[in-house]
Backbone as a printed PyTorch tensor [residue, N CA C, xyz], in Angstrom:
tensor([[[-18.9060,   6.4790, -39.9060],
         [-18.6470,   6.1110, -38.5410],
         [-19.8220,   6.6090, -37.6880]],

        [[-20.3090,   5.7590, -36.8090],
         [-21.4590,   6.1150, -35.9790],
         [-21.0060,   6.7350, -34.6590]],

        [[-21.9450,   7.3880, -34.0120],
         [-21.6660,   8.0100, -32.7170],
         [-21.4540,   6.9360, -31.6510]],

        [[-20.5310,   7.1600, -30.7230],
         [-20.3160,   6.1730, -29.6420],
         [-21.5060,   6.1330, -28.6980]],

        [[-21.7650,   4.9690, -28.1480],
         [-22.8440,   4.7890, -27.1820],
         [-22.2690,   4.9260, -25.7740]],

        [[-22.7730,   5.8670, -24.9860],
         [-22.2540,   6.0040, -23.6190],
         [-22.7200,   4.8570, -22.7230]],

        [[-21.8420,   4.3990, -21.8690],
         [-22.1640,   3.3570, -20.9000],
         [-21.7790,   3.8930, -19.5180]],

        [[-22.7120,   4.5300, -18.8290],
         [-22.3780,   5.1170, -17.5270],
         [-22.0060,   4.0530, -16.4930]],

        [[-21.1550,   4.4500, -15.5660],
         [-20.7290,   3.5640, -14.4910],
         [-21.3150,   4.0980, -13.1930]],

        [[-22.0110,   3.2550, -12.4680],
         [-22.5750,   3.6390, -11.1800],
         [-21.6100,   3.2060, -10.0760]],

        [[-21.2350,   4.1470,  -9.2260],
         [-20.2940,   3.8750,  -8.1430],
         [-20.9810,   4.1720,  -6.8220]],

        [[-20.8940,   3.2310,  -5.9020],
         [-21.4260,   3.4270,  -4.5520],
         [-20.2690,   3.4660,  -3.5690]],

        [[-20.3130,   4.4100,  -2.6300],
         [-19.2660,   4.5550,  -1.6200],
         [-19.9080,   4.4070,  -0.2500]],

        [[-19.3010,   3.5720,   0.5770],
         [-19.8250,   3.3290,   1.9170],
         [-18.7520,   3.6780,   2.9370]],

        [[-19.1560,   4.2120,   4.0630],
         [-18.2240,   4.4930,   5.1540],
         [-17.9670,   3.1980,   5.9130]],

        [[-16.7020,   2.7650,   5.9200],
         [-16.3580,   1.5030,   6.5790],
         [-15.8310,   1.7180,   7.9950]],

        [[-15.4210,   2.9410,   8.3010],
         [-14.8480,   3.1940,   9.6120],
         [-13.3890,   2.8230,   9.7180]],

        [[-12.7990,   2.2620,   8.6580],
         [-11.4010,   1.8770,   8.6700],
         [-10.5530,   3.1210,   8.4260]],

        [[ -9.5550,   3.3320,   9.2640],
         [ -8.6700,   4.4720,   9.1060],
         [ -7.2300,   3.9860,   9.0060]],

        [[ -6.3940,   4.7120,   8.2880],
         [ -4.9870,   4.2940,   8.1860],
         [ -4.2750,   4.4960,   9.5190]],

        [[ -3.1960,   3.7560,   9.7490],
         [ -2.4500,   3.9550,  10.9840],
         [ -1.8050,   5.3370,  10.9980]],

        [[ -1.4790,   5.8020,  12.1580],
         [ -0.8340,   7.1050,  12.2930],
         [  0.5310,   7.0820,  11.6230]],

        [[  0.8590,   8.1620,  10.9630],
         [  2.1410,   8.2540,  10.2730],
         [  3.2470,   8.5130,  11.2940]],

        [[  4.2920,   7.6990,  11.2900],
         [  5.3630,   7.9220,  12.2610],
         [  6.1650,   9.1760,  11.9030]],

        [[  6.7050,   9.8260,  12.8980],
         [  7.5250,  11.0090,  12.6630],
         [  8.9370,  10.5510,  12.3120]],

        [[  9.4520,  11.0600,  11.2290],
         [ 10.7750,  10.6660,  10.7550],
         [ 11.5510,  11.9430,  10.4840]],

        [[ 12.2610,  12.4350,  11.5010],
         [ 12.8930,  13.7450,  11.4200],
         [ 14.1680,  13.7460,  10.5810]],

        [[ 15.0430,  12.8160,  10.8020],
         [ 16.3420,  12.8150,  10.1220],
         [ 16.3370,  11.8920,   8.9120]],

        [[ 15.3460,  12.0740,   8.0490],
         [ 15.2140,  11.1760,   6.9040],
         [ 16.3950,  11.2870,   5.9540]],

        [[ 16.9680,  12.4880,   5.7780],
         [ 18.0340,  12.6320,   4.7990],
         [ 19.2860,  11.8600,   5.1920]],

        [[ 19.6650,  11.8900,   6.4650],
         [ 20.8530,  11.1460,   6.8710],
         [ 20.6030,   9.6450,   6.7560]],

        [[ 19.4180,   9.1890,   7.0860],
         [ 19.0900,   7.7670,   6.9700],
         [ 19.0730,   7.3540,   5.5020]],

        [[ 18.4850,   8.1960,   4.6520],
         [ 18.3990,   7.9040,   3.2220],
         [ 19.7930,   7.7860,   2.5960]],

        [[ 20.6540,   8.7670,   2.8790],
         [ 22.0030,   8.7290,   2.2980],
         [ 22.8210,   7.5660,   2.8470]],

        [[ 22.5910,   7.1830,   4.0870],
         [ 23.2710,   6.0100,   4.6580],
         [ 22.8280,   4.7420,   3.9340]],

        [[ 21.5380,   4.6510,   3.5920],
         [ 21.0370,   3.4890,   2.8540],
         [ 21.6850,   3.4110,   1.4720]],

        [[ 21.9180,   4.5560,   0.8490],
         [ 22.5840,   4.5710,  -0.4540],
         [ 24.0310,   4.1040,  -0.2950]],

        [[ 24.7310,   4.6200,   0.7000],
         [ 26.1230,   4.2340,   0.9370],
         [ 26.2560,   2.7400,   1.2200]],

        [[ 25.3120,   2.1870,   1.9710],
         [ 25.3600,   0.7660,   2.3340],
         [ 24.8810,  -0.1500,   1.2140]],

        [[ 24.3630,   0.4350,   0.1110],
         [ 23.8590,  -0.3740,  -0.9930],
         [ 22.4480,  -0.8810,  -0.7830]],

        [[ 21.7830,  -0.4060,   0.2710],
         [ 20.4160,  -0.8400,   0.5560],
         [ 19.4290,  -0.2360,  -0.4470]],

        [[ 19.7260,   0.9870,  -0.9220],
         [ 18.8950,   1.6630,  -1.9200],
         [ 19.6170,   1.6340,  -3.2510]],

        [[ 18.9000,   1.2930,  -4.3100],
         [ 19.4550,   1.2760,  -5.6530],
         [ 19.1330,   2.6060,  -6.3300]],

        [[ 20.1710,   3.3490,  -6.7090],
         [ 19.9360,   4.6560,  -7.3310],
         [ 20.4380,   4.6860,  -8.7710]],

        [[ 20.5440,   3.5240,  -9.4140],
         [ 20.9820,   3.5090, -10.8000],
         [ 19.8860,   4.0980, -11.6830]],

        [[ 20.2780,   4.7630, -12.7800],
         [ 19.2740,   5.3570, -13.6770],
         [ 18.3550,   4.2860, -14.2590]],

        [[ 17.1020,   4.6390, -14.4330],
         [ 16.1160,   3.7070, -14.9800],
         [ 16.0160,   3.8870, -16.4850]],

        [[ 15.8490,   2.7710, -17.1950],
         [ 15.6060,   2.7890, -18.6330],
         [ 14.3290,   2.0350, -18.9020]],

        [[ 13.8580,   2.0900, -20.1280],
         [ 12.6270,   1.3810, -20.4770],
         [ 12.7410,  -0.1140, -20.2350]],

        [[ 13.9180,  -0.6740, -20.4330],
         [ 14.1120,  -2.1160, -20.2890],
         [ 14.6210,  -2.5220, -18.9140]],

        [[ 14.9190,  -1.5680, -18.0340],
         [ 15.5310,  -1.9140, -16.7520],
         [ 14.6140,  -2.7270, -15.8550]],

        [[ 13.3120,  -2.6450, -16.0830],
         [ 12.3920,  -3.4290, -15.2440],
         [ 12.5340,  -4.9200, -15.5030]],

        [[ 13.1450,  -5.2910, -16.6450],
         [ 13.3040,  -6.7090, -16.9570],
         [ 14.6300,  -7.2640, -16.4320]],

        [[ 15.5340,  -6.3800, -16.0100],
         [ 16.8380,  -6.8120, -15.4940],
         [ 16.7110,  -7.1570, -14.0280]],

        [[ 17.2250,  -8.2930, -13.6500],
         [ 17.1860,  -8.6990, -12.2470],
         [ 18.5180,  -9.2080, -11.8230]]])
């Protein structure tokens, strides 16, 4: 078996000036989250390897 040949990757980064929007303040997230679960808006069923194929 021969030695692997390295293939370097050149990456250039430029400043675009684009910034993400300000993060909104969400103080009572837990009450909102649990309400979403109660209303069925959030799915909290356990995940399995095949669950991504179930719709």
